[in-house]
C-alpha positions as CSV (number, residue, x, y, z in Angstrom):
1,M,-4.4,-75.8,-54.5
2,L,-1.2,-73.9,-55.3
3,K,1.3,-76.3,-53.7
4,G,4.5,-76.2,-55.7
5,K,3.6,-73.0,-57.5
6,T,5.6,-69.8,-57.3
7,V,3.8,-66.5,-57.5
8,V,5.6,-63.2,-57.9
9,L,3.7,-60.0,-56.8
10,G,4.9,-56.7,-58.0
11,V,3.7,-53.7,-55.9
12,T,4.0,-50.1,-57.0
13,G,3.2,-46.7,-55.4
14,S,-0.5,-46.6,-54.9
15,I,-2.8,-46.4,-51.9
16,A,-4.3,-49.7,-53.1
17,A,-1.0,-51.4,-52.1
18,Y,-2.6,-52.3,-48.8
19,K,-4.9,-54.8,-50.5
20,I,-1.9,-56.9,-51.6
21,A,-1.1,-57.9,-48.1
22,N,-4.4,-59.8,-47.9
23,L,-3.8,-61.3,-51.4
24,A,-0.3,-62.5,-50.3
25,S,-1.8,-64.1,-47.2
26,S,-4.5,-65.8,-49.2
27,L,-1.9,-67.2,-51.6
28,V,0.2,-68.5,-48.7
29,K,-2.8,-70.3,-47.3
30,L,-3.2,-72.0,-50.7
31,H,0.4,-73.2,-50.2
32,A,2.0,-71.0,-52.9
33,D,5.6,-69.8,-52.6
34,V,5.0,-66.0,-52.8
35,H,7.7,-63.5,-53.6
36,V,7.0,-59.7,-53.4
37,I,8.9,-57.1,-55.4
38,M,8.2,-53.5,-54.4
39,T,9.2,-50.2,-56.1
40,K,10.7,-47.5,-54.0
41,N,7.5,-45.5,-54.0
42,A,5.5,-48.6,-52.9
43,T,7.4,-48.7,-49.6
44,N,5.9,-45.3,-48.7
45,F,2.5,-46.9,-48.6
46,I,3.2,-50.3,-47.0
47,N,6.3,-51.6,-45.2
48,P,8.2,-54.5,-46.8
49,I,8.3,-56.2,-43.4
50,T,4.6,-56.8,-43.8
51,F,5.1,-59.0,-46.9
52,E,8.2,-60.7,-45.4
53,T,6.1,-61.7,-42.3
54,L,3.3,-63.0,-44.5
55,T,5.4,-64.8,-47.1
56,K,8.5,-65.8,-45.1
57,N,10.5,-64.6,-48.1
58,K,12.7,-61.5,-48.4
59,C,10.8,-58.6,-50.0
60,M,12.8,-57.4,-52.9
61,T,13.2,-53.6,-53.4
62,D,16.8,-53.0,-54.6
63,T,18.3,-54.6,-57.7
64,F,21.8,-54.2,-56.2
65,D,21.0,-55.5,-52.7
66,R,24.2,-57.2,-51.5
67,N,22.3,-59.4,-49.0
68,F,21.0,-61.6,-51.7
69,M,22.5,-65.0,-52.5
70,Y,25.0,-65.2,-55.3
71,N,22.5,-66.0,-58.0
72,V,21.1,-62.8,-59.7
73,A,17.8,-62.3,-57.9
74,H,15.7,-60.9,-60.7
75,V,16.8,-63.7,-63.0
76,S,16.4,-66.5,-60.5
77,I,12.9,-65.4,-59.4
78,A,11.9,-65.1,-63.0
79,D,13.1,-68.6,-63.8
80,K,11.0,-70.2,-61.0
81,A,7.9,-68.1,-61.3
82,D,4.6,-69.7,-62.5
83,V,2.8,-66.4,-62.7
84,M,3.5,-62.7,-62.1
85,L,0.9,-60.1,-61.0
86,V,1.7,-56.4,-60.9
87,A,-0.9,-54.8,-58.7
88,P,-1.5,-52.0,-58.1
89,A,0.1,-51.1,-61.4
90,S,0.8,-47.4,-61.7
91,A,0.9,-45.5,-65.0
92,N,4.6,-45.3,-64.6
93,I,5.2,-49.1,-64.3
94,I,2.8,-49.8,-67.2
95,A,4.8,-47.4,-69.4
96,K,8.1,-49.1,-68.4
97,M,6.7,-52.5,-69.1
98,A,5.3,-51.5,-72.4
99,H,8.6,-49.9,-73.6
100,G,11.2,-52.3,-72.1
101,I,12.6,-49.8,-69.6
102,A,14.4,-51.7,-66.8
103,D,15.6,-49.2,-64.1
104,D,14.5,-50.9,-60.9
105,M,14.0,-54.4,-59.5
106,L,10.4,-54.8,-60.6
107,S,10.8,-53.6,-64.2
108,T,14.0,-55.7,-64.6
109,T,12.4,-58.8,-63.2
110,Y,9.4,-58.4,-65.6
111,L,11.7,-58.4,-68.6
112,A,13.2,-61.7,-67.5
113,M,9.8,-63.4,-67.0
114,K,8.8,-66.3,-69.2
115,C,5.6,-67.1,-67.3
116,P,2.1,-65.5,-67.7
117,V,2.0,-61.9,-66.5
118,I,-1.1,-60.1,-65.2
119,V,-1.4,-56.3,-64.6
120,S,-4.0,-54.5,-62.5
121,P,-4.0,-50.8,-63.2
122,A,-4.8,-48.5,-60.3
123,M,-4.7,-44.7,-60.7
124,N,-6.7,-41.5,-61.1
125,V,-9.5,-41.8,-63.7
126,N,-8.1,-39.0,-65.8
127,M,-4.7,-40.7,-65.9
128,F,-6.3,-44.0,-66.7
129,T,-8.2,-42.6,-69.7
130,N,-5.3,-40.6,-71.0
131,P,-4.5,-41.8,-74.5
132,V,-0.9,-42.4,-73.7
133,V,-1.8,-44.8,-70.8
134,Q,-4.5,-46.5,-72.9
135,R,-1.9,-47.0,-75.7
136,N,0.6,-48.5,-73.2
137,I,-2.1,-50.9,-71.9
138,K,-2.9,-51.9,-75.5
139,T,0.8,-52.5,-76.1
140,L,1.0,-54.8,-73.1
141,E,-2.0,-56.8,-74.2
142,E,-0.4,-57.2,-77.7
143,F,2.6,-58.6,-75.9
144,G,0.3,-61.2,-74.2
145,V,0.0,-59.5,-70.8
146,T,-3.4,-60.0,-69.2
147,V,-4.8,-56.6,-68.1
148,I,-7.5,-56.7,-65.4
149,P,-10.1,-54.0,-66.1
150,P,-10.2,-51.5,-63.1
151,D,-13.5,-51.0,-61.2
152,N,-15.5,-47.8,-61.4
153,G,-16.0,-46.1,-58.1
154,Y,-14.9,-43.5,-55.6
155,L,-11.1,-43.1,-55.8
156,A,-8.6,-42.1,-53.1
157,C,-7.9,-38.8,-55.0
158,G,-11.5,-37.8,-54.6
159,Y,-12.6,-38.4,-58.2
160,T,-15.2,-41.0,-59.2
161,G,-14.7,-43.2,-62.2
162,A,-12.5,-46.0,-63.7
163,G,-9.2,-46.6,-62.0
164,K,-10.0,-48.4,-58.8
165,M,-8.1,-51.7,-58.3
166,P,-10.6,-54.6,-57.9
167,S,-10.8,-56.6,-54.7
168,E,-8.2,-59.1,-53.6
169,L,-10.7,-61.9,-54.5
170,V,-10.8,-60.8,-58.1
171,L,-7.0,-60.6,-58.3
172,L,-6.8,-64.1,-56.7
173,D,-9.2,-65.5,-59.3
174,Y,-6.9,-64.2,-62.1
175,I,-3.9,-65.9,-60.5
176,L,-5.8,-69.2,-60.0
177,R,-7.0,-69.2,-63.6
178,E,-3.4,-69.2,-64.7
179,T,-1.9,-71.6,-62.1
180,A,-4.4,-73.7,-60.2
181,K,-4.9,-76.5,-62.6
182,E,-3.4,-78.2,-65.7
183,K,-5.2,-77.0,-68.8
184,D,-6.4,-80.4,-69.8
185,L,-9.8,-79.1,-70.9
186,A,-8.4,-76.4,-73.1
187,G,-10.3,-76.3,-76.4
188,K,-13.3,-78.0,-74.8
189,R,-16.7,-76.3,-74.4
190,V,-18.6,-77.3,-71.3
191,L,-22.3,-76.5,-70.6
192,V,-23.4,-76.8,-67.0
193,T,-26.8,-76.3,-65.4
194,A,-27.1,-75.5,-61.7
195,G,-29.5,-74.5,-59.0
196,P,-33.2,-74.9,-58.5
197,T,-36.0,-73.6,-60.7
198,R,-39.1,-71.6,-59.5
199,E,-42.5,-72.3,-60.8
200,S,-44.8,-69.4,-60.2
201,I,-48.2,-69.9,-58.6
202,D,-49.1,-66.2,-58.5
203,P,-47.0,-63.0,-58.3
204,V,-46.1,-63.8,-54.7
205,R,-45.7,-67.6,-54.4
206,F,-43.7,-70.3,-56.3
207,I,-42.8,-73.9,-56.1
208,T,-39.1,-74.7,-55.7
209,N,-36.7,-77.1,-54.0
210,H,-33.7,-77.1,-51.7
211,S,-31.0,-76.9,-54.3
212,T,-28.4,-74.2,-53.6
213,G,-26.4,-74.6,-56.8
214,K,-23.1,-75.3,-55.0
215,M,-22.3,-78.5,-56.9
216,G,-23.0,-77.0,-60.3
217,Y,-21.0,-73.9,-59.6
218,A,-18.1,-76.0,-58.4
219,V,-18.2,-78.0,-61.6
220,A,-18.3,-74.8,-63.7
221,R,-15.4,-73.2,-61.7
222,Q,-13.2,-76.2,-61.9
223,A,-13.8,-76.7,-65.6
224,M,-12.8,-73.0,-66.1
225,F,-9.6,-73.5,-64.1
226,R,-8.8,-76.5,-66.3
227,G,-9.0,-74.3,-69.5
228,A,-12.5,-75.1,-70.7
229,E,-14.9,-72.5,-72.3
230,V,-17.8,-72.7,-69.8
231,T,-21.4,-71.7,-70.1
232,L,-23.4,-72.0,-66.9
233,V,-27.2,-71.9,-67.0
234,S,-28.2,-71.1,-63.5
235,G,-31.5,-71.0,-61.6
236,P,-31.9,-68.5,-58.7
237,V,-29.1,-69.0,-56.2
238,S,-27.4,-67.0,-53.4
239,I,-23.8,-67.5,-54.4
240,D,-21.5,-65.4,-56.5
241,P,-21.1,-66.6,-60.1
242,P,-17.7,-68.2,-61.0
243,P,-15.3,-65.8,-62.8
244,F,-14.5,-66.1,-66.5
245,V,-17.7,-68.1,-67.1
246,N,-20.6,-67.2,-69.4
247,V,-23.6,-67.2,-66.9
248,V,-27.2,-67.4,-68.2
249,N,-29.6,-66.7,-65.4
250,V,-33.0,-68.3,-65.6
251,S,-36.0,-68.8,-63.3
252,S,-38.5,-71.5,-64.4
253,A,-38.0,-75.0,-65.8
254,Q,-39.2,-73.8,-69.2
255,D,-36.6,-70.9,-69.0
256,M,-33.9,-73.4,-68.3
257,F,-35.0,-75.7,-71.2
258,E,-35.0,-72.8,-73.6
259,A,-31.5,-71.7,-72.5
260,V,-30.1,-75.2,-72.8
261,K,-31.5,-75.6,-76.3
262,E,-29.8,-72.3,-77.3
263,N,-26.4,-73.4,-75.9
264,Y,-26.2,-77.2,-76.2
265,A,-25.2,-77.7,-79.9
266,G,-21.6,-76.4,-79.5
267,A,-20.9,-78.1,-76.2
268,D,-18.4,-81.0,-76.0
269,I,-19.5,-81.9,-72.5
270,I,-22.9,-81.2,-70.9
271,I,-23.3,-81.6,-67.2
272,K,-26.8,-81.3,-65.8
273,T,-26.5,-80.7,-62.1
274,A,-29.6,-78.5,-61.8
275,A,-32.5,-79.6,-59.7
276,V,-35.3,-78.8,-62.2
277,A,-38.9,-78.9,-61.1
278,D,-40.7,-81.9,-62.4
279,Y,-44.1,-80.1,-62.2
280,T,-45.4,-76.6,-62.7
281,P,-48.8,-75.1,-62.1
282,E,-51.1,-75.4,-65.2
283,S,-51.7,-71.6,-65.0
284,T,-50.2,-68.7,-63.0
285,A,-52.7,-66.3,-61.3
286,D,-52.3,-62.7,-62.3
287,E,-53.1,-61.5,-58.8
288,K,-52.2,-62.9,-55.4
289,I,-54.4,-65.8,-54.5
290,K,-56.3,-64.8,-51.3
291,K,-56.3,-67.1,-48.3
292,S,-59.6,-68.8,-47.5
293,D,-60.8,-71.1,-44.8
294,G,-60.9,-74.2,-47.0
295,S,-58.1,-76.1,-48.7
296,L,-56.5,-74.9,-51.8
297,S,-56.0,-77.2,-54.8
298,I,-53.5,-76.2,-57.6
299,P,-53.6,-78.2,-60.8
300,I,-50.1,-79.0,-62.0
301,K,-48.5,-80.4,-65.1
302,R,-45.2,-82.0,-66.1
303,T,-42.3,-79.8,-67.1
304,A,-40.1,-80.5,-70.1
305,D,-37.6,-83.3,-69.4
306,I,-34.4,-81.5,-70.3
307,L,-32.0,-84.4,-69.8
308,K,-34.2,-86.7,-72.0
309,W,-34.4,-84.1,-74.7
310,L,-30.6,-83.8,-74.6
311,G,-30.2,-87.6,-74.8
312,E,-32.5,-87.7,-77.9
313,N,-30.7,-84.8,-79.6
314,K,-27.0,-85.2,-78.7
315,R,-24.6,-85.2,-81.6
316,D,-21.7,-87.6,-82.2
317,G,-18.8,-87.0,-79.8
318,Q,-20.9,-85.1,-77.3
319,V,-20.7,-86.4,-73.7
320,L,-23.9,-86.1,-71.6
321,C,-23.8,-86.3,-67.8
322,G,-26.9,-86.2,-65.6
323,F,-27.2,-86.0,-61.8
324,S,-29.5,-88.2,-59.7
325,M,-30.5,-87.2,-56.1
326,E,-32.1,-90.2,-54.4
327,T,-33.5,-91.2,-51.0
328,E,-33.7,-94.9,-51.7
329,N,-32.6,-97.5,-54.3
330,M,-30.0,-95.0,-55.5
331,L,-28.1,-97.4,-57.8
332,E,-31.1,-99.0,-59.3
333,N,-32.9,-95.7,-60.0
334,S,-29.8,-94.1,-61.4
335,R,-29.0,-97.0,-63.7
336,A,-32.5,-96.8,-65.0
337,K,-32.1,-93.0,-65.5
338,L,-28.9,-93.6,-67.5
339,Q,-30.7,-95.9,-70.0
340,K,-33.9,-94.0,-70.2
341,K,-32.3,-90.6,-70.8
342,N,-29.6,-91.9,-73.1
343,A,-26.9,-90.3,-70.9
344,D,-23.3,-91.3,-70.9
345,L,-22.8,-90.9,-67.1
346,I,-25.0,-90.4,-64.1
347,A,-23.5,-88.8,-61.0
348,A,-25.7,-90.1,-58.2
349,N,-25.8,-89.2,-54.5
350,S,-28.2,-89.9,-51.7
351,L,-29.7,-87.4,-49.2
352,R,-29.3,-90.2,-46.6
353,D,-25.5,-89.9,-46.7
354,E,-24.0,-87.6,-44.1
355,G,-22.3,-84.6,-45.7
356,S,-24.0,-85.2,-49.0
357,G,-26.9,-83.5,-50.8
358,F,-28.3,-80.0,-50.9
359,G,-26.5,-77.1,-49.2
360,T,-23.4,-78.9,-48.0
361,D,-19.8,-78.1,-48.9
362,T,-19.1,-81.8,-49.5
363,N,-20.6,-84.5,-51.6
364,H,-20.4,-88.3,-52.0
365,L,-20.8,-89.1,-55.7
366,V,-21.3,-92.4,-57.3
367,L,-20.4,-92.3,-61.0
368,I,-22.5,-94.7,-63.0
369,K,-21.7,-95.6,-66.6
370,R,-22.9,-98.4,-68.8
371,D,-19.7,-100.4,-68.2
372,G,-19.1,-99.8,-64.6
373,V,-19.6,-97.9,-61.3
374,T,-17.0,-95.7,-59.5
375,D,-17.8,-94.9,-55.9
376,L,-16.0,-91.7,-54.9
377,P,-15.2,-91.0,-51.2
378,L,-16.8,-88.0,-49.4
379,L,-15.0,-85.0,-51.0
380,S,-15.3,-81.2,-51.1
381,K,-17.6,-80.2,-53.9
382,S,-14.6,-78.8,-55.8
383,D,-12.7,-82.0,-55.5
384,A,-15.8,-84.0,-56.4
385,A,-16.2,-81.8,-59.5
386,D,-12.6,-82.5,-60.5
387,K,-13.1,-86.3,-60.2
388,L,-16.2,-86.0,-62.3
389,L,-14.4,-83.9,-64.9
390,D,-11.6,-86.5,-65.0
391,E,-14.1,-89.2,-65.9
392,L,-15.9,-87.1,-68.5
393,L,-12.6,-86.1,-70.1
394,T,-11.6,-89.7,-70.7
395,M,-14.9,-90.2,-72.5
396,C,-14.2,-87.3,-74.8
397,R,-11.0,-88.9,-76.2
């Protein structure tokens, strides 16, 4: 994902420095070229050899190190960097960055940077809330630096409160948002629905389906990486929501319908990956229905057809994509759905295809438009999401 990208990690003196070893390893696994710059105090918490072993690059600590190549190190690294993350960022480095002080390798390199810069403060809660530190953070934000809000929790100093550096996964998400994809969806608003719905029978039981939400969440995540403003309307799932996405959690088909109606008008692209229940009980029992010896019959009724409603109400320039999960006659059924729902594209797949369907990490999508069919190979759901977004983007222009 990060092949050809250069990531610079700045590490300062904080117990949280140990987390950056895992972050560096994750970035290398994504094929990034990772360079680590440490302050003198940071070397008291973690050895530079750790980063050199993980990144296969020399860990920079001394501005005047005579073992560097002829080119000035802090300038050459700044020139090639695609993103810089300073984490953990102490109150000291934040103050230096805010006021242009360049007295070590890290602060000097920062001043030479032209790429996006991210800072993750980590310190004692009283230091973090000190008005001077807060003013310095605000100054950095005014300069265009992205500041990651610290977590609240138990701190190494024994205090509890704000000042804890977030997990490596959170830091990685910030880096990926800046570097993973070309921002070809910048300025676009994308509405995605994902997951199953639950139709309550009584306070204990409900009707649902096998959808896990993986495909919809992949679409939302990739759209976010490509610069879109994303709203995700999600049924109940067991996966973490994608970062930097407005998530609207719903339960029933009617809940999802209401959430879609509230959010569809401003969307440029609408992608309905959710597996919405077609039927719901006519009434929900207030108390648990007791088991009896005979059979149980539950009257059911049709739920609102969200895709059809969107097709009837879409505005000029809005692109509408539906999903079609089939077990037979996939192309015929999906073409009929395209016409009947007034959609612009149907992404169809079959439960009969190995590696496709609910709960898998891969998918085999067939993209059906009025003027043609594109049969994608079996791809990871992230790659399939990107191919789908590529197609929808061409329809927006």
